[in-house]
C-alpha positions as CSV (number, residue, x, y, z in Angstrom):
1,M,185.8,207.3,250.6
2,S,188.7,207.8,248.3
3,S,188.9,205.9,245.0
4,I,191.8,203.4,244.4
5,D,193.2,205.9,241.9
6,E,193.2,208.7,244.4
7,I,194.8,206.5,247.0
8,R,197.5,205.4,244.5
9,D,198.2,209.0,243.5
10,A,198.6,210.0,247.2
11,R,201.1,207.2,247.7
12,I,203.1,208.0,244.6
13,N,203.5,211.5,246.1
14,K,204.8,209.9,249.3
15,L,207.2,207.9,247.1
16,K,208.5,211.1,245.7
17,L,208.9,212.5,249.2
18,L,211.1,209.5,250.1
19,R,213.3,210.0,247.1
20,D,213.5,213.7,247.6
21,R,214.9,213.0,251.1
22,G,217.5,210.6,249.5
23,V,215.7,207.5,250.7
24,N,215.6,204.5,248.4
25,P,212.0,203.2,248.8
26,Y,213.0,199.8,247.5
27,P,216.4,198.9,248.9
28,A,217.9,195.4,248.2
29,D,219.4,195.0,251.7
30,S,217.8,194.5,255.1
31,K,219.2,194.9,258.6
32,R,216.7,192.4,260.1
33,E,218.2,190.3,262.8
34,L,215.1,188.4,264.0
35,T,212.0,187.1,262.4
36,L,208.9,188.1,264.3
37,K,208.4,184.4,265.4
38,E,211.9,184.5,266.8
39,A,211.2,187.8,268.5
40,T,208.0,186.2,270.1
41,N,209.6,182.9,271.1
42,N,212.8,184.5,272.4
43,F,211.1,187.5,274.0
44,D,212.2,186.7,277.6
45,E,215.9,186.7,276.4
46,L,215.4,190.1,274.7
47,V,213.9,191.7,277.7
48,H,216.2,192.2,280.7
49,P,214.3,191.8,284.0
50,A,215.0,195.4,284.9
51,Q,213.3,196.5,281.7
52,E,209.9,194.9,282.3
53,G,207.2,197.5,282.1
54,T,209.6,200.3,281.2
55,P,211.7,200.0,278.0
56,Q,215.3,201.2,278.4
57,E,218.5,201.1,276.3
58,G,220.0,197.8,275.5
59,N,219.1,194.7,273.5
60,L,218.5,196.8,270.4
61,K,217.4,194.5,267.6
62,W,216.1,195.0,264.0
63,I,212.9,193.3,263.0
64,G,210.8,193.8,259.9
65,G,207.6,193.1,258.0
66,R,204.5,194.5,256.4
67,I,202.5,197.1,258.3
68,M,199.1,195.6,258.9
69,S,197.7,198.3,261.2
70,I,198.5,201.8,262.5
71,R,196.8,203.0,265.6
72,G,197.2,206.1,267.8
73,Q,197.4,209.8,267.5
74,G,199.5,212.7,268.5
75,A,202.9,211.8,269.8
76,I,202.3,208.0,270.1
77,V,201.7,205.4,267.4
78,F,201.2,201.7,267.6
79,I,201.8,199.4,264.6
80,T,201.4,195.7,263.9
81,L,204.0,194.0,261.7
82,N,203.6,190.7,259.8
83,D,206.6,189.0,258.2
84,G,204.9,185.7,257.4
85,T,206.2,183.9,260.4
86,S,204.2,185.8,263.0
87,T,202.9,189.3,263.9
88,F,204.4,191.7,266.4
89,Q,203.5,195.1,267.9
90,G,205.7,198.2,267.6
91,L,205.5,201.5,269.4
92,L,206.7,204.8,268.1
93,K,207.0,207.7,270.5
94,K,207.9,211.1,269.3
95,D,210.1,211.9,272.3
96,V,212.0,208.7,271.9
97,I,212.6,208.5,268.1
98,G,212.9,212.3,267.6
99,D,210.8,214.9,265.9
100,D,212.3,214.5,262.5
101,K,212.0,210.7,262.2
102,F,208.5,210.7,263.8
103,N,207.2,213.5,261.5
104,F,208.7,211.9,258.4
105,W,207.0,208.6,259.4
106,G,203.7,210.4,259.4
107,E,204.3,211.9,256.0
108,V,205.4,208.8,254.0
109,V,204.3,205.6,255.8
110,D,201.0,203.6,255.1
111,I,199.4,200.3,256.0
112,G,200.8,197.8,253.6
113,D,204.4,199.2,253.5
114,F,207.3,196.9,254.3
115,I,209.5,198.4,256.9
116,E,212.2,197.4,259.4
117,T,212.5,198.8,262.9
118,Q,215.2,198.9,265.5
119,G,214.4,199.0,269.2
120,T,214.2,197.5,272.6
121,F,211.5,195.1,273.9
122,F,209.1,195.3,276.7
123,V,205.6,194.3,277.8
124,T,202.8,196.9,277.8
125,N,200.4,197.4,280.7
126,R,198.0,195.3,278.8
127,G,200.4,192.5,278.7
128,E,201.3,192.7,275.0
129,K,204.9,192.0,273.8
130,T,206.1,195.1,272.1
131,Q,209.1,196.7,270.5
132,E,209.8,200.4,271.4
133,I,211.2,201.7,268.1
134,K,214.4,203.8,268.2
135,D,214.8,203.8,264.4
136,W,213.0,202.7,261.3
137,R,213.7,202.2,257.6
138,M,211.5,201.8,254.5
139,L,212.0,198.4,252.7
140,S,209.2,198.5,250.1
141,K,206.6,201.3,249.6
142,S,203.2,200.0,248.7
143,L,201.2,202.0,246.2
144,R,197.9,200.2,246.6
145,P,195.9,199.6,249.8
146,L,195.3,196.3,251.4
147,P,191.8,194.9,250.7
148,E,190.3,195.8,254.1
149,K,190.9,199.5,253.2
150,W,188.6,199.5,250.2
151,H,186.0,196.9,249.0
152,G,187.7,193.8,250.3
153,L,188.2,190.4,248.5
154,V,184.7,188.9,248.6
155,D,184.3,187.9,245.0
156,V,185.7,184.3,244.4
157,E,187.3,185.2,241.1
158,E,189.0,188.3,242.6
159,R,190.3,186.2,245.4
160,F,191.9,183.7,243.0
161,R,193.3,186.5,240.8
162,K,194.9,188.2,243.8
163,R,195.7,185.1,245.8
164,Y,198.6,187.0,247.5
165,L,196.1,189.3,249.1
166,D,193.7,186.5,249.9
167,I,196.4,184.6,251.8
168,L,197.7,187.8,253.5
169,M,194.3,188.8,254.8
170,N,192.8,185.4,255.5
171,P,194.7,183.2,258.0
172,E,192.4,180.3,257.2
173,V,193.6,180.3,253.5
174,K,197.2,180.5,254.6
175,E,196.6,177.5,256.9
176,I,195.3,175.4,254.0
177,F,198.5,175.8,252.1
178,E,200.7,175.1,255.1
179,K,198.7,171.9,255.6
180,K,199.0,171.1,251.9
181,S,202.8,171.3,252.3
182,K,202.6,168.9,255.3
183,F,200.4,166.6,253.2
184,W,202.9,166.1,250.4
185,N,205.9,166.2,252.7
186,A,204.4,163.4,254.8
187,T,203.7,161.4,251.6
188,R,207.3,161.8,250.5
189,I,208.7,160.9,253.9
190,F,206.5,157.8,254.2
191,L,207.4,156.4,250.8
192,K,211.1,157.0,251.2
193,K,211.0,155.3,254.6
194,E,209.4,152.3,252.7
195,N,212.4,152.3,250.3
196,F,210.8,153.9,247.3
197,L,213.0,155.8,244.9
198,E,211.7,159.3,243.9
199,V,211.9,159.7,240.1
200,E,211.0,162.2,237.4
201,T,209.3,161.2,234.2
202,P,208.3,163.2,231.0
203,T,205.5,165.7,231.1
204,L,205.4,165.9,227.3
205,E,204.5,162.6,225.6
206,V,203.9,161.3,222.1
207,T,201.0,159.2,223.4
208,T,199.3,159.8,226.7
209,G,199.0,156.8,229.0
210,G,198.0,155.8,232.5
211,A,194.5,157.3,232.5
212,E,191.4,157.9,230.5
213,A,191.1,161.7,229.9
214,R,191.2,164.3,227.1
215,P,194.7,165.6,226.9
216,F,196.1,169.1,226.1
217,K,197.9,169.0,222.7
218,T,200.8,171.2,221.7
219,H,203.5,171.2,219.0
220,H,207.2,170.4,219.4
221,N,208.9,172.8,217.0
222,D,212.3,171.1,217.0
223,F,211.0,167.6,216.2
224,D,208.1,169.1,214.2
225,I,205.6,166.7,215.9
226,D,202.5,167.1,218.0
227,V,202.9,166.1,221.6
228,Y,200.6,165.9,224.6
229,M,200.8,167.1,228.2
230,R,200.7,164.1,230.4
231,I,197.4,163.0,232.0
232,S,199.1,160.7,234.6
233,V,202.3,160.9,236.7
234,G,204.3,158.8,234.3
235,E,202.5,155.5,234.9
236,L,203.9,153.8,231.8
237,W,207.3,155.3,232.4
238,Q,207.4,154.2,236.0
239,K,206.5,150.6,235.0
240,R,209.5,150.7,232.6
241,L,211.6,151.5,235.6
242,L,210.3,148.3,237.4
243,A,211.4,146.4,234.3
244,A,214.8,148.2,234.6
245,G,215.3,146.7,238.0
246,F,214.2,149.5,240.4
247,P,212.0,147.6,242.9
248,R,209.9,150.6,244.1
249,V,209.5,154.0,242.5
250,F,207.3,157.1,243.0
251,E,206.7,160.5,241.6
252,I,204.8,163.5,242.8
253,G,204.1,165.9,240.0
254,R,201.7,168.0,237.9
255,V,199.1,166.4,235.6
256,Y,197.0,168.1,232.9
257,R,193.6,167.1,231.7
258,N,191.6,169.1,229.2
259,E,188.2,168.5,230.8
260,G,185.5,170.4,232.6
261,S,185.7,172.0,236.0
262,S,183.9,171.0,239.1
263,P,184.5,171.2,242.9
264,E,186.4,167.9,242.4
265,H,188.1,168.6,239.0
266,T,190.5,171.1,237.6
267,Q,192.6,170.9,234.4
268,E,196.0,171.1,236.2
269,F,196.7,169.4,239.5
270,T,199.3,167.5,241.5
271,N,199.2,163.7,241.7
272,L,201.2,161.0,243.4
273,E,201.8,157.7,241.6
274,F,203.9,154.9,243.0
275,Y,204.7,151.4,241.8
276,A,205.9,148.5,244.1
277,G,207.3,145.4,242.6
278,Y,206.3,142.0,244.1
279,M,203.1,143.4,245.7
280,D,199.5,142.7,244.6
281,Y,196.4,144.7,245.2
282,K,195.5,143.0,248.5
283,Q,198.9,143.8,249.9
284,G,198.5,147.2,248.3
285,M,195.3,147.9,250.1
286,E,197.0,147.2,253.5
287,F,200.0,149.3,252.5
288,T,197.9,152.3,251.2
289,E,195.6,152.3,254.2
290,R,198.6,152.5,256.5
291,M,200.1,155.3,254.3
292,L,196.9,157.4,254.2
293,K,196.3,157.1,257.9
294,E,199.9,158.4,258.6
295,I,199.6,161.2,256.0
296,T,196.2,162.3,257.5
297,Q,197.6,162.2,261.1
298,E,200.6,164.3,260.0
299,T,198.4,166.8,258.1
300,L,195.5,167.3,260.5
301,G,196.8,166.0,263.8
302,S,193.8,163.6,263.8
303,L,192.1,160.8,261.9
304,Q,188.7,162.3,262.5
305,F,187.4,165.2,260.4
306,E,184.3,166.5,258.7
307,T,184.0,166.8,254.9
308,H,181.1,167.4,252.5
309,G,178.6,167.2,255.4
310,H,179.9,163.9,256.7
311,K,181.8,163.0,259.8
312,I,184.7,160.7,258.8
313,D,186.8,158.5,261.0
314,L,189.8,156.8,259.3
315,S,191.0,155.0,262.4
316,P,188.9,151.7,262.2
317,K,189.7,149.0,259.6
318,W,188.2,150.2,256.3
319,E,185.1,148.5,254.8
320,V,185.5,146.5,251.5
321,I,182.7,146.7,248.9
322,T,182.4,145.2,245.4
323,Y,181.7,147.2,242.2
324,V,179.1,144.9,240.5
325,D,177.1,144.2,243.7
326,T,177.0,147.8,244.7
327,V,175.7,149.0,241.3
328,K,173.1,146.1,241.3
329,K,172.0,146.9,244.8
330,V,171.4,150.6,244.1
331,T,170.1,150.5,240.5
332,G,169.1,146.9,239.8
333,I,171.5,146.7,236.9
334,D,174.1,144.0,236.5
335,V,176.8,145.8,234.5
336,L,178.4,142.6,233.4
337,S,175.3,141.2,231.6
338,A,173.1,144.3,230.9
339,S,172.8,145.7,227.4
340,E,173.6,149.2,226.4
341,K,169.9,149.8,225.9
342,E,169.1,148.6,229.4
343,M,171.8,150.8,230.9
344,M,170.7,153.9,229.0
345,K,167.1,153.3,230.1
346,K,168.1,153.1,233.8
347,L,170.3,156.2,233.5
348,D,167.4,158.1,232.0
349,E,165.1,156.9,234.8
350,L,167.7,158.1,237.4
351,G,168.1,161.4,235.6
352,V,171.8,160.9,235.2
353,K,173.5,162.7,232.3
354,Y,176.0,160.5,230.4
355,D,178.6,161.1,227.6
356,G,178.8,158.3,225.0
357,T,176.7,155.2,224.5
358,N,179.4,152.6,224.5
359,K,179.2,150.1,227.3
360,E,182.4,151.4,229.0
361,R,181.0,154.9,229.4
362,L,177.6,153.7,230.5
363,T,179.0,151.4,233.1
364,D,181.1,154.2,234.5
365,S,178.1,156.5,234.6
366,L,176.1,154.0,236.5
367,W,178.9,153.5,239.0
368,K,179.4,157.3,239.6
369,H,175.7,157.6,240.4
370,C,176.1,154.9,243.0
371,R,179.4,156.2,244.4
372,K,177.8,159.4,245.5
373,Q,175.8,157.5,248.1
374,I,178.9,155.9,249.8
375,I,180.3,157.8,252.8
376,G,183.2,155.5,253.6
377,P,186.0,155.1,254.1
378,A,185.5,152.1,251.9
379,W,187.7,150.1,249.5
380,L,186.0,149.3,246.2
381,V,187.2,146.1,244.6
382,D,186.3,143.8,241.7
383,V,186.1,146.6,239.2
384,P,185.1,145.4,235.7
385,K,187.8,144.8,233.1
386,L,186.0,147.0,230.6
387,V,186.7,150.1,232.7
388,S,190.2,149.0,233.8
389,P,192.5,148.8,230.8
390,L,195.7,148.6,232.8
391,S,194.7,146.3,235.6
392,K,195.3,142.6,235.9
393,A,192.2,140.4,235.5
394,K,191.0,138.2,238.4
395,P,191.9,134.6,237.7
396,E,188.6,133.4,239.0
397,N,186.5,135.8,236.9
398,P,188.3,137.4,233.9
399,L,185.5,140.0,233.5
400,L,186.7,141.6,236.8
401,T,190.1,143.1,237.7
402,E,192.4,143.3,240.7
403,R,191.7,147.0,241.0
404,V,191.0,148.9,244.3
405,Q,189.8,152.4,245.0
406,L,189.3,154.4,248.2
407,I,185.8,155.9,248.3
408,L,185.2,158.8,250.7
409,A,182.2,161.0,251.0
410,G,180.9,159.9,247.6
411,A,184.1,160.4,245.7
412,E,187.1,158.4,244.5
413,M,190.3,159.3,246.4
414,T,192.8,156.7,245.1
415,N,193.1,154.3,242.3
416,G,195.2,151.1,242.6
417,F,195.9,148.0,240.6
418,S,197.6,144.7,240.5
419,E,199.4,146.0,237.4
420,L,198.9,144.2,234.1
421,N,202.2,142.7,233.0
422,D,200.9,140.2,230.4
423,P,202.0,141.8,227.0
424,I,199.4,139.8,225.0
425,D,196.5,140.9,227.2
426,Q,197.8,144.5,227.3
427,G,198.0,144.6,223.5
428,E,194.5,143.3,223.2
429,R,193.1,146.0,225.6
430,F,195.0,148.7,223.8
431,L,193.2,147.6,220.6
432,I,189.9,148.0,222.3
433,Q,190.8,151.5,223.4
434,K,191.9,152.2,219.8
435,K,188.5,151.3,218.6
436,L,186.9,153.6,221.2
437,I,189.1,156.4,219.9
438,E,188.1,155.7,216.3
439,G,184.5,155.8,217.5
440,G,184.9,159.3,218.8
441,D,185.7,158.6,222.5
442,E,188.1,161.5,223.3
443,E,188.9,160.1,226.8
444,A,189.9,156.5,225.7
445,M,193.5,155.5,226.4
446,M,196.0,155.9,223.5
447,P,197.7,152.6,222.6
448,D,201.5,152.5,223.3
449,D,203.3,149.8,221.3
450,E,206.6,150.5,222.9
451,F,205.1,149.9,226.3
452,V,203.8,146.5,225.1
453,E,207.3,145.8,223.8
454,M,208.7,146.5,227.3
455,L,206.2,144.0,228.7
456,E,207.5,141.4,226.3
457,H,210.9,141.8,227.8
458,G,209.3,141.2,231.2
459,M,208.0,143.3,234.1
460,P,207.6,141.9,237.7
461,P,204.2,141.6,239.3
462,A,203.5,145.0,240.9
463,Y,201.0,147.1,242.7
464,G,200.5,150.7,241.5
465,L,198.6,153.6,243.1
466,G,197.5,157.0,242.0
467,M,196.4,159.7,244.5
468,G,195.8,163.3,243.8
469,E,195.0,166.7,245.4
470,R,191.4,165.6,245.7
471,F,192.2,163.6,248.9
472,F,193.8,166.6,250.5
473,A,190.9,168.8,249.4
474,F,188.5,166.4,251.1
475,L,190.7,166.4,254.3
476,V,190.3,170.2,254.6
477,D,186.7,170.2,253.2
478,K,187.3,172.6,250.4
479,P,186.6,172.6,246.6
480,L,189.7,171.6,244.7
481,R,190.4,175.1,243.3
482,E,190.4,176.5,246.9
483,T,193.4,174.3,247.6
484,Q,195.4,175.5,244.6
485,L,197.6,178.5,245.1
486,F,197.0,180.0,241.6
487,P,194.2,178.3,239.7
488,L,194.0,179.1,236.0
489,M,191.8,182.1,235.3
490,R,190.3,183.6,232.1
491,P,192.1,186.8,231.1
492,R,190.2,189.9,231.9
493,E,188.4,191.4,229.0
């Protein structure tokens, strides 16, 4: 087997042959008249009835794509082209295309090259739609072989580094990203249909808001100040827009969190956040359930799917469970009344690792242990105020909030609130977060005095929702990095 270097050297020699013949191996123009999908779908129109079985002159068309296979010997060669829309078979016959063009083909063409071919269309004896090639032209000479011609792309890191080859050689991977496009397109269509205005908010912030996460920090040279890459899709900015008089707004955009990696976490990902004035969390649950069912149907063509070893059916009405009762049922701990010492003891008994010893972090750690045991779909409600710094408290129990989360296969899919619009309450909660930061909690929320000032001017009651790529990853049953086109990789040493 030839080494990559030997293959590359041989192809560079072919590149020289092309140029020696006055052929530009990388032309800017193309004569292509049909995509391969169009050639397939319009095949009957391309083939005159008299031509069936025996290609004849007429209906000459140019098609093009990357050569995925070359088969045959002697005076007949079959090829398979792929242009991203479909694949199509081509046939070169020495007595049809002529000795010079046929021989030159054999000298310079390889699997992986982009070419275009002109010819007529017919059906082979085996029933395969085919173009009989009368002429051909090089569009882009490849200097390295496709993976199947050497060691393949079996290493996960190599697949991510060479995602272009991974997608090209693996139809399942390509299908994931086609579905992902449908997912976000269906989301956008649904919200616009419901009279939401799509907006863009800053990705560089002086203080990060809208989530509890460790941010990426950078420096703004012109202002000579440190700034942070956003950890939410403009939550505090979108709420300002509600105060400005926009009744419903949303944004789909990139978010950055300087945290660890897992099958459900990456440092850069796409999130949706929307805010609807004059809607509370109960109405928001109904609205979001309807939205997610429509998105799933558009993405998968069904509301039934398998993920993380569980069969999921989104079609029935989703169950509603409560935070405190669920944790107490699973662990015996009442997170509202238990001490930090009692919580740490229980977490140690359960073998759960936890970061931080303040009550907020311990409460969250206990809940995450319980969450893994919930298959769902289930709505989690009555989340403690301690772990919900931006959610409105429940009037009947101020220790709980009007916060709702969709739980699916043991993971959180969405996060929604009756948004806090009381400036005094919000200011007090920011002070608590400030103390957590001063105590060394790197994930606590940064206070934003200007946001509190906006609330003092007045913001209508509203429901807000955050939903990220994780929901899509669960729909297709893949780790989050598998659903990202180009996940961040360490540089090669």
